[in-house]
PyMOL CGO cylinders between C-alpha atoms (Angstrom):
from pymol import cmd
from pymol.cgo import CYLINDER

trace = [
    CYLINDER, 19.80, -33.21, 51.02, 19.60, -36.74, 49.77, 0.3, 1, 1, 1, 1, 1, 1,
    CYLINDER, 19.60, -36.74, 49.77, 22.11, -36.34, 46.91, 0.3, 1, 1, 1, 1, 1, 1,
    CYLINDER, 22.11, -36.34, 46.91, 25.86, -35.58, 46.75, 0.3, 1, 1, 1, 1, 1, 1,
    CYLINDER, 25.86, -35.58, 46.75, 25.22, -32.12, 45.28, 0.3, 1, 1, 1, 1, 1, 1,
    CYLINDER, 25.22, -32.12, 45.28, 22.15, -30.04, 44.49, 0.3, 1, 1, 1, 1, 1, 1,
    CYLINDER, 22.15, -30.04, 44.49, 21.74, -27.20, 42.03, 0.3, 1, 1, 1, 1, 1, 1,
    CYLINDER, 21.74, -27.20, 42.03, 20.39, -23.88, 43.36, 0.3, 1, 1, 1, 1, 1, 1,
    CYLINDER, 20.39, -23.88, 43.36, 18.58, -22.22, 40.51, 0.3, 1, 1, 1, 1, 1, 1,
    CYLINDER, 18.58, -22.22, 40.51, 17.25, -18.70, 39.87, 0.3, 1, 1, 1, 1, 1, 1,
    CYLINDER, 17.25, -18.70, 39.87, 13.84, -20.01, 38.72, 0.3, 1, 1, 1, 1, 1, 1,
    CYLINDER, 13.84, -20.01, 38.72, 11.85, -23.15, 39.71, 0.3, 1, 1, 1, 1, 1, 1,
    CYLINDER, 11.85, -23.15, 39.71, 12.80, -25.06, 36.60, 0.3, 1, 1, 1, 1, 1, 1,
    CYLINDER, 12.80, -25.06, 36.60, 15.61, -27.38, 35.45, 0.3, 1, 1, 1, 1, 1, 1,
    CYLINDER, 15.61, -27.38, 35.45, 16.28, -24.80, 32.76, 0.3, 1, 1, 1, 1, 1, 1,
    CYLINDER, 16.28, -24.80, 32.76, 16.58, -21.93, 35.29, 0.3, 1, 1, 1, 1, 1, 1,
    CYLINDER, 16.58, -21.93, 35.29, 19.90, -20.17, 35.56, 0.3, 1, 1, 1, 1, 1, 1,
    CYLINDER, 19.90, -20.17, 35.56, 22.33, -22.00, 37.89, 0.3, 1, 1, 1, 1, 1, 1,
    CYLINDER, 22.33, -22.00, 37.89, 23.31, -19.83, 40.88, 0.3, 1, 1, 1, 1, 1, 1,
    CYLINDER, 23.31, -19.83, 40.88, 25.51, -22.41, 42.64, 0.3, 1, 1, 1, 1, 1, 1,
    CYLINDER, 25.51, -22.41, 42.64, 25.80, -26.08, 43.54, 0.3, 1, 1, 1, 1, 1, 1,
    CYLINDER, 25.80, -26.08, 43.54, 25.13, -27.05, 47.18, 0.3, 1, 1, 1, 1, 1, 1,
    CYLINDER, 25.13, -27.05, 47.18, 27.21, -29.79, 48.77, 0.3, 1, 1, 1, 1, 1, 1,
    CYLINDER, 27.21, -29.79, 48.77, 25.46, -32.64, 50.58, 0.3, 1, 1, 1, 1, 1, 1,
    CYLINDER, 25.46, -32.64, 50.58, 24.31, -31.76, 54.11, 0.3, 1, 1, 1, 1, 1, 1,
    CYLINDER, 24.31, -31.76, 54.11, 24.38, -28.02, 53.40, 0.3, 1, 1, 1, 1, 1, 1,
    CYLINDER, 24.38, -28.02, 53.40, 21.81, -26.40, 55.75, 0.3, 1, 1, 1, 1, 1, 1,
    CYLINDER, 21.81, -26.40, 55.75, 19.28, -24.17, 54.08, 0.3, 1, 1, 1, 1, 1, 1,
    CYLINDER, 19.28, -24.17, 54.08, 16.36, -22.02, 55.24, 0.3, 1, 1, 1, 1, 1, 1,
    CYLINDER, 16.36, -22.02, 55.24, 13.11, -22.87, 53.48, 0.3, 1, 1, 1, 1, 1, 1,
    CYLINDER, 13.11, -22.87, 53.48, 11.24, -19.81, 52.21, 0.3, 1, 1, 1, 1, 1, 1,
    CYLINDER, 11.24, -19.81, 52.21, 8.37, -21.43, 50.33, 0.3, 1, 1, 1, 1, 1, 1,
    CYLINDER, 8.37, -21.43, 50.33, 7.31, -23.99, 47.74, 0.3, 1, 1, 1, 1, 1, 1,
    CYLINDER, 7.31, -23.99, 47.74, 5.89, -24.01, 44.22, 0.3, 1, 1, 1, 1, 1, 1,
    CYLINDER, 5.89, -24.01, 44.22, 4.99, -27.27, 42.52, 0.3, 1, 1, 1, 1, 1, 1,
    CYLINDER, 4.99, -27.27, 42.52, 7.87, -29.68, 43.00, 0.3, 1, 1, 1, 1, 1, 1,
    CYLINDER, 7.87, -29.68, 43.00, 10.32, -26.89, 43.89, 0.3, 1, 1, 1, 1, 1, 1,
    CYLINDER, 10.32, -26.89, 43.89, 11.37, -25.31, 47.18, 0.3, 1, 1, 1, 1, 1, 1,
    CYLINDER, 11.37, -25.31, 47.18, 12.72, -21.75, 47.53, 0.3, 1, 1, 1, 1, 1, 1,
    CYLINDER, 12.72, -21.75, 47.53, 15.64, -21.70, 49.90, 0.3, 1, 1, 1, 1, 1, 1,
    CYLINDER, 15.64, -21.70, 49.90, 18.28, -19.39, 51.33, 0.3, 1, 1, 1, 1, 1, 1,
    CYLINDER, 18.28, -19.39, 51.33, 21.79, -20.89, 51.56, 0.3, 1, 1, 1, 1, 1, 1,
    CYLINDER, 21.79, -20.89, 51.56, 24.32, -18.49, 53.05, 0.3, 1, 1, 1, 1, 1, 1,
    CYLINDER, 24.32, -18.49, 53.05, 23.85, -15.21, 51.09, 0.3, 1, 1, 1, 1, 1, 1,
    CYLINDER, 23.85, -15.21, 51.09, 22.26, -16.92, 48.09, 0.3, 1, 1, 1, 1, 1, 1,
    CYLINDER, 22.26, -16.92, 48.09, 18.55, -17.43, 47.51, 0.3, 1, 1, 1, 1, 1, 1,
    CYLINDER, 18.55, -17.43, 47.51, 17.06, -19.67, 44.82, 0.3, 1, 1, 1, 1, 1, 1,
    CYLINDER, 17.06, -19.67, 44.82, 15.17, -22.85, 44.03, 0.3, 1, 1, 1, 1, 1, 1,
    CYLINDER, 15.17, -22.85, 44.03, 15.94, -26.48, 44.50, 0.3, 1, 1, 1, 1, 1, 1,
    CYLINDER, 15.94, -26.48, 44.50, 14.02, -29.60, 43.57, 0.3, 1, 1, 1, 1, 1, 1,
    CYLINDER, 14.02, -29.60, 43.57, 11.93, -30.64, 46.56, 0.3, 1, 1, 1, 1, 1, 1,
    CYLINDER, 11.93, -30.64, 46.56, 12.65, -34.32, 45.84, 0.3, 1, 1, 1, 1, 1, 1,
    CYLINDER, 12.65, -34.32, 45.84, 16.15, -33.98, 47.21, 0.3, 1, 1, 1, 1, 1, 1,
    CYLINDER, 16.15, -33.98, 47.21, 15.37, -32.23, 50.56, 0.3, 1, 1, 1, 1, 1, 1,
    CYLINDER, 15.37, -32.23, 50.56, 14.96, -34.05, 53.85, 0.3, 1, 1, 1, 1, 1, 1,
]
cmd.load_cgo(trace, "trace")
């Protein structure tokens, strides 16, 4: 991640329900993409993050 924290959301939208906030350098598994969003699995949680902040 290229930011200090990143919101993991239930839907690929800034208005999607917040699942959790990921700390910088949290490793995630990429499951897919949609528009400017990436679906990831972080630990036992799965959701969407803005693709702009992944590296």
